[in-house]
VODO-890104 format. One record per residue (C-alpha): residue in three letters; x, y, z. Coordinates in steps of 0.25 Angstrom, whole numbers, always signed. Layout:
<recs>
type,east,north,up
Ala,X,Y,Z
...
</recs>
This chain:
<recs>
type,east,north,up
Unk,+73,+3,+12
Unk,+63,-8,+11
Unk,+54,-5,-2
Unk,+41,-11,+4
Unk,+34,+2,+0
Unk,+34,+12,-11
Unk,+40,+26,-11
Unk,+33,+39,-12
Unk,+40,+48,-3
Unk,+28,+56,+1
Unk,+29,+69,+9
Unk,+35,+81,+2
Unk,+25,+91,+4
Unk,+19,+98,+16
Unk,+6,+94,+22
Unk,-6,+99,+14
Unk,-14,+111,+20
Unk,-28,+105,+18
Unk,-33,+91,+17
Unk,-38,+87,+3
Unk,-53,+86,+0
Unk,-54,+72,-3
Unk,-69,+68,-1
Unk,-72,+56,+8
Unk,-77,+44,-1
Unk,-91,+41,+0
Unk,-96,+28,-6
Unk,-110,+34,-9
Unk,-103,+42,-19
Unk,-102,+29,-28
Unk,-117,+27,-27
Unk,-127,+30,-38
Unk,-140,+37,-35
Unk,-147,+24,-31
Unk,-136,+21,-21
Unk,-129,+10,-30
Unk,-115,+10,-34
Unk,-112,+17,-47
Unk,-110,+6,-58
Unk,-99,+13,-63
Unk,-91,+11,-50
Unk,-94,-4,-51
Unk,-88,-6,-65
Unk,-76,-15,-65
Unk,-63,-8,-68
Unk,-48,-8,-63
Unk,-46,-4,-48
Unk,-40,+10,-46
Unk,-28,+8,-37
Unk,-20,+20,-32
Unk,-5,+18,-28
Unk,+2,+28,-19
Unk,+17,+27,-21
Unk,+16,+22,-35
Unk,+30,+25,-39
Unk,+36,+17,-28
Unk,+41,+3,-27
Unk,+28,-4,-25
Unk,+20,+6,-32
Unk,+27,+4,-45
Unk,+26,-11,-44
Unk,+11,-10,-42
Unk,+9,+0,-53
Unk,+16,-9,-63
Unk,+7,-21,-58
Unk,-6,-14,-58
Unk,-5,-4,-70
Unk,-14,-13,-78
Unk,-23,-18,-67
Unk,-28,-5,-59
Unk,-30,+9,-62
Unk,-19,+15,-54
Unk,-18,+29,-47
Unk,-3,+31,-44
Unk,+2,+41,-34
Unk,+17,+44,-29
Unk,+24,+56,-24
Unk,+35,+53,-33
Unk,+27,+52,-46
Unk,+36,+51,-58
Unk,+32,+63,-68
Unk,+35,+53,-79
Unk,+24,+43,-74
Unk,+11,+50,-75
Unk,+3,+39,-69
Unk,+8,+42,-55
Unk,+2,+54,-48
Unk,+12,+62,-39
Unk,+6,+63,-25
Unk,+12,+67,-11
Unk,+3,+58,-3
Unk,+8,+64,+10
Unk,+0,+76,+7
Unk,-15,+76,+6
Unk,-18,+81,-8
Unk,-30,+82,-16
Unk,-22,+80,-28
Unk,-18,+65,-25
Unk,-30,+62,-16
Unk,-39,+63,-28
Unk,-32,+51,-34
Unk,-38,+42,-23
Unk,-52,+44,-29
Unk,-58,+32,-36
Unk,-46,+23,-32
Unk,-50,+9,-27
Unk,-37,+5,-20
Unk,-25,+13,-15
Unk,-11,+7,-13
Unk,-3,+16,-4
Unk,+12,+13,-6
Unk,+17,+27,-5
Unk,+27,+29,+6
Unk,+42,+31,+10
Unk,+46,+16,+9
Unk,+59,+16,+18
Unk,+58,+8,+30
Unk,+69,+17,+36
Unk,+61,+30,+34
Unk,+59,+39,+46
Unk,+46,+44,+51
Unk,+49,+57,+45
Unk,+51,+50,+32
Unk,+38,+42,+33
Unk,+29,+53,+38
Unk,+24,+58,+25
Unk,+25,+47,+15
Unk,+21,+35,+24
Unk,+12,+42,+34
Unk,+6,+55,+28
Unk,+4,+49,+14
Unk,-2,+36,+20
Unk,-12,+44,+27
Unk,-16,+53,+16
Unk,-17,+41,+6
Unk,-26,+33,+16
Unk,-34,+45,+18
Unk,-36,+48,+3
Unk,-39,+33,+0
Unk,-50,+32,+11
Unk,-57,+45,+7
Unk,-57,+42,-8
Unk,-64,+29,-5
Unk,-53,+19,-9
Unk,-57,+5,-7
Unk,-43,-1,-3
Unk,-30,+5,+2
Unk,-18,-4,+1
Unk,-6,+1,+10
Unk,+8,-3,+8
Unk,+12,-6,+22
Unk,+25,-13,+25
Unk,+32,-25,+32
Unk,+39,-14,+40
Unk,+26,-12,+48
Unk,+30,-26,+54
Unk,+45,-25,+52
Unk,+48,-26,+67
Unk,+45,-41,+67
Unk,+58,-43,+59
Unk,+65,-43,+72
Unk,+55,-55,+77
Unk,+61,-67,+70
Unk,+52,-78,+65
Unk,+39,-71,+68
Unk,+29,-71,+57
Unk,+25,-57,+53
Unk,+10,-56,+52
Unk,+1,-44,+49
Unk,-6,-46,+63
Unk,+6,-44,+71
Unk,+8,-31,+78
Unk,+15,-21,+69
Unk,+29,-19,+71
Unk,+35,-9,+62
Unk,+50,-8,+60
Unk,+51,+7,+59
Unk,+44,+20,+55
Unk,+41,+14,+41
Unk,+34,+2,+46
Unk,+27,+10,+56
Unk,+22,+19,+46
Unk,+16,+8,+38
Unk,+9,+2,+50
Unk,+3,+16,+52
Unk,-2,+15,+38
Unk,-9,+1,+41
Unk,-16,+7,+53
Unk,-21,+19,+46
Unk,-26,+10,+35
Unk,-34,+2,+45
Unk,-40,+14,+51
Unk,-43,+19,+36
Unk,-50,+5,+33
Unk,-59,+6,+45
Unk,-63,+21,+43
Unk,-65,+20,+27
Unk,-71,+9,+18
Unk,-57,+5,+13
Unk,-48,-7,+13
Unk,-34,-5,+18
Unk,-23,-16,+15
Unk,-9,-14,+21
Unk,+2,-22,+14
Unk,+14,-24,+23
Unk,+23,-25,+11
Unk,+36,-33,+11
Unk,+49,-29,+4
Unk,+47,-24,-10
Unk,+60,-20,-17
Unk,+61,-10,-29
Unk,+60,-16,-43
Unk,+61,-31,-45
Unk,+60,-34,-30
Unk,+68,-47,-31
Unk,+70,-55,-18
Unk,+85,-56,-21
Unk,+87,-41,-18
Unk,+81,-42,-4
Unk,+91,-40,+7
Unk,+88,-51,+17
Unk,+78,-62,+21
Unk,+69,-52,+29
Unk,+67,-44,+16
Unk,+64,-57,+8
Unk,+54,-61,+18
Unk,+47,-47,+16
Unk,+49,-47,+0
Unk,+37,-43,-8
Unk,+40,-46,-23
Unk,+35,-38,-34
Unk,+25,-48,-38
Unk,+19,-51,-24
Unk,+19,-36,-22
Unk,+9,-34,-33
Unk,+1,-47,-29
Unk,+0,-41,-15
Unk,-5,-28,-19
Unk,-14,-34,-30
Unk,-21,-42,-18
Unk,-21,-29,-9
Unk,-29,-22,-20
Unk,-38,-34,-25
Unk,-41,-43,-13
Unk,-54,-44,-7
Unk,-52,-42,+8
Unk,-66,-43,+12
Unk,-71,-34,+23
Unk,-57,-31,+28
Unk,-53,-17,+27
Unk,-39,-17,+33
Unk,-28,-27,+30
Unk,-13,-28,+33
Unk,-5,-39,+26
Unk,+9,-42,+23
Unk,+14,-41,+9
Unk,+26,-49,+4
Unk,+30,-61,-5
Unk,+29,-75,-1
Unk,+43,-75,+5
Unk,+47,-88,+11
Unk,+48,-89,+26
Unk,+44,-74,+28
Unk,+39,-70,+41
Unk,+28,-61,+35
Unk,+14,-67,+35
Unk,+7,-67,+21
Unk,-5,-75,+25
Unk,-14,-63,+28
Unk,-10,-56,+15
Unk,-14,-69,+8
Unk,-27,-71,+15
Unk,-32,-56,+15
Unk,-27,-52,+1
Unk,-25,-65,-6
Unk,-10,-62,-8
Unk,-2,-73,-13
Unk,+13,-69,-15
Unk,+21,-77,-25
Unk,+36,-73,-22
Unk,+46,-77,-12
Unk,+59,-69,-9
Unk,+65,-82,-5
Unk,+61,-90,-17
Unk,+70,-94,-28
Unk,+61,-89,-39
Unk,+52,-78,-41
</recs>
């Protein structure tokens, strides 16, 4: 298993019989009687960020980094009853109970998925496809400003077999299996979403993020070291994804890994578009 995503293991219940009644967001609802924005909505305050898969590997790390910075809304199918901050939600089933938590959210960070690179289509169908579609649907209709999708290097993993070729985001996609293909589908759905709704969609093709301390000395080979994303750079990357001014761009796909020496994975677009400046190197002597 390459832990480049979080675990939420969606999909334990059958499909809902009726669709939830989430209203379509209307920007006019924010205007006062004179057609101006309500001053209360313009007051400075912490951004509200909703994280799916909040109990997974990356979710726990972002939660620790952002607990004092953002107002967090935390969803996970495996919510710990001893952790009241996390809301239990099976995102593979459209449900008013969890959809309501998307209202008044500025940014959604969608991490929830089966993270196994070896997962079959049957194992991916509900957690990586149904849940993804439902979350994107809820975010768009709730008027969320920005949606950040944890995509994966596996969307381009087939280029591993082509030596010495730089792996840039503008190359044709080349997934290395069903897991990578499902991530690519999420990117393409996000592009459609960005065109149809007033929402900014950012897909981060994440590298290798191990559980816990995530030290480079526990990586298995040079390929994984090229793909390593340290805990510190992970937070820096998602900070940029949440905060960066991307101008009039509504759809972005970028690579997300550390500044690993001699990596084939291009980071120039991530730096240019998001202002991302990684500090760690899996081949460095000190971290």
